[in-house]
C-alpha positions in Angstrom: 90.4 80.1 84.1 93.2 83.0 84.1 96.7 82.7 85.7 99.3 85.0 86.4 102.5 85.7 88.5 101.2 85.4 92.2 98.2 82.9 91.8 96.2 80.7 89.5 93.3 78.3 89.2 96.1 75.4 89.3 95.6 76.2 93.2 92.4 74.9 93.0 93.2 71.6 91.1 96.1 70.5 93.1 94.1 68.4 95.3 93.5 65.7 92.4 91.2 63.0 92.4 91.7 62.0 95.8 90.8 65.5 97.3 87.9 65.6 99.7 84.9 67.3 97.8 84.1 71.0 99.0 80.8 72.0 100.1 79.0 73.4 97.1 78.5 77.2 98.8 82.4 77.1 99.7 83.2 76.1 96.3 81.2 79.0 94.6 83.0 81.2 96.9 86.5 79.8 95.8 85.6 80.1 92.1 84.1 83.5 92.3 87.6 84.6 94.1 89.6 83.1 91.1 87.4 84.6 88.5 87.9 87.9 90.2 89.2 90.5 87.3 92.8 91.6 87.5 93.4 95.0 88.5 94.0 97.4 85.6 96.7 99.5 87.2 99.1 96.2 87.6 97.3 93.1 86.3 100.1 90.6 87.4 98.2 90.5 90.5 95.4 88.0 90.6 92.9 90.4 91.9 92.7 94.0 93.6 92.4 92.1 97.1 95.8 90.5 96.6 97.4 93.9 95.4 95.9 95.8 98.4 96.9 92.9 100.9 100.4 92.8 99.6 100.6 96.7 99.9 99.4 96.7 103.2 102.0 94.1 104.4 105.1 95.1 102.4 104.8 98.7 102.4 105.1 101.0 105.4 106.4 99.8 108.8 107.1 96.1 109.4 104.8 94.8 111.8 102.7 91.5 112.4 98.7 91.6 111.4 96.1 89.3 112.7 93.8 87.7 109.9 90.6 89.3 111.1 92.4 92.9 111.4 93.2 92.7 107.8 89.8 91.6 106.7 88.3 94.4 108.4 90.9 97.0 107.2 90.4 95.7 103.5 86.6 95.5 104.0 86.5 91.8 102.9 85.5 88.4 104.2 88.1 86.6 106.6 88.0 83.5 104.2 89.1 85.6 101.1 92.1 87.0 103.3 93.0 83.5 104.7 93.2 82.1 101.0 95.4 84.9 99.6 97.4 84.8 102.7 98.1 80.9 102.2 99.0 81.5 98.6 101.6 84.3 99.5 103.1 82.2 102.1 103.7 79.4 99.9 105.4 81.8 97.5 107.8 82.8 100.4 106.4 86.5 100.3 105.0 86.3 103.8 105.5 84.3 107.1 103.1 83.2 109.5 103.7 82.8 113.3 101.0 80.8 115.4 100.1 82.1 118.9 97.5 81.3 121.4 95.3 84.0 119.9 95.6 82.9 116.4 97.8 83.3 113.4 99.9 86.4 112.7 101.1 87.3 109.3 104.2 89.5 108.3 106.3 90.4 105.4 109.4 88.2 104.6 112.3 90.6 103.8 114.6 87.6 103.1 112.6 86.9 99.9 114.5 87.9 96.7 111.1 89.2 95.5 110.6 91.5 98.3 112.5 94.5 97.2 111.3 94.6 93.4 107.8 93.7 94.4 107.7 96.3 97.1 108.8 98.9 94.4 105.9 98.0 92.2 103.4 98.1 95.0 104.7 101.6 96.1 103.8 102.9 92.3 100.2 101.2 92.3 98.9 100.4 95.4 100.9 102.8 97.5 100.1 106.6 98.3 100.3 107.7 94.9 97.8 105.2 93.6 95.5 105.3 96.5 95.7 109.1 96.6 94.9 109.3 92.9 91.8 107.3 93.4 90.3 108.7 96.4 90.9 112.4 95.7 90.2 112.1 91.8 86.6 111.4 92.9 86.4 115.0 93.9 85.0 117.9 91.8 87.3 120.9 91.4 90.7 118.8 91.9 93.4 120.0 89.6 96.6 118.8 90.9 97.9 116.6 93.6 101.4 116.6 95.2 102.9 114.0 97.8 105.2 115.9 100.0 107.0 115.2 103.4 108.4 111.7 104.3 106.9 109.6 101.5 108.0 111.9 98.8 111.4 111.9 100.4 111.5 108.1 99.8 111.3 107.5 103.5 108.1 104.8 103.8 106.2 104.3 107.1 105.7 107.9 108.0 102.5 110.1 107.6 101.2 110.7 104.3 101.0 114.2 103.2 99.4 115.4 100.2 98.9 118.9 98.5 95.6 119.3 97.0 95.3 122.0 94.3 91.9 123.3 93.3 88.6 124.4 94.5 87.9 121.5 97.0 85.7 122.0 100.0 87.9 121.2 103.3 85.4 118.6 104.3 85.6 116.8 101.3 89.3 116.7 101.2 88.8 115.6 104.9 86.8 112.7 104.1 88.8 111.7 101.0 91.9 111.6 103.5 90.1 109.2 105.7 89.4 106.7 103.0 92.9 106.9 102.0 94.1 106.3 105.3 91.6 103.3 105.9 93.1 101.7 102.6 96.8 102.3 103.3 96.9 102.0 107.2 98.7 105.1 107.5 97.7 108.6 108.9 96.8 110.7 105.5 97.0 114.5 106.1 95.6 116.7 103.2 96.3 120.5 102.7 94.1 122.3 100.2 95.3 125.4 98.1 93.7 127.2 95.1 95.3 126.9 91.7 96.1 130.8 92.2 98.0 130.1 95.4 100.0 127.2 93.9 101.0 129.4 91.0 101.9 132.4 93.2 104.7 132.8 95.7 102.9 134.6 98.7 102.4 131.5 100.7 105.2 130.6 103.0 103.7 127.0 103.5 103.9 126.4 99.7 107.1 128.0 99.5 108.5 125.4 102.2 106.8 122.5 100.3 108.5 123.5 96.9 111.8 123.9 98.9 111.4 120.0 99.6 111.1 117.1 97.3 107.6 116.4 95.9 105.7 113.9 93.8 103.4 115.1 91.4 100.3 113.0 90.7 99.8 113.4 87.1 96.4 115.1 86.3 95.6 112.2 83.8 95.6 109.8 86.7 92.8 111.8 88.4 89.3 110.6 87.3 
């Protein structure tokens, strides 16, 4: 079985000979989870679920999340979320708080790995990576630019993206909704034609150019 920086098959073996046997169905689910391929964007994460879970907790506003809420937001089962969270708590990246309503999980900013890991996540599972995937599926997209708070380096605000190309507004809205669901943040898309972006007649585009923008390379758009 493959192992990597943030999880390994060793977690499954630590029980030793004295470990209580698992129900066969649960064992199959657990092994399937371990064998899930590492994401191509940053293969140090053991699975896409782990990357997206960390991004949800380490990026954006600091807040506590219920396990079930995370499972719903990440569109996966509760058991997978709980296993990943247990691993990350043992790695001191997350902290748990027990309440009468259940366990709540939050980031651990005191961890020495917090800052560098958050930077890696921002590049891969943050707005730029998610927008490249969601808007890259649309026909007619020739360019994407982050602007506003996230482009200026202020994490936690609304995500604003300029979509260049012949893209129907309703398609851009749907892509923004999907990106918002994955990021847990409001995503606002503005569509402009390639001719408008190349010109200088649009006051709104002049305002965007005057501020800081982050271009998502067309090579990242699929």
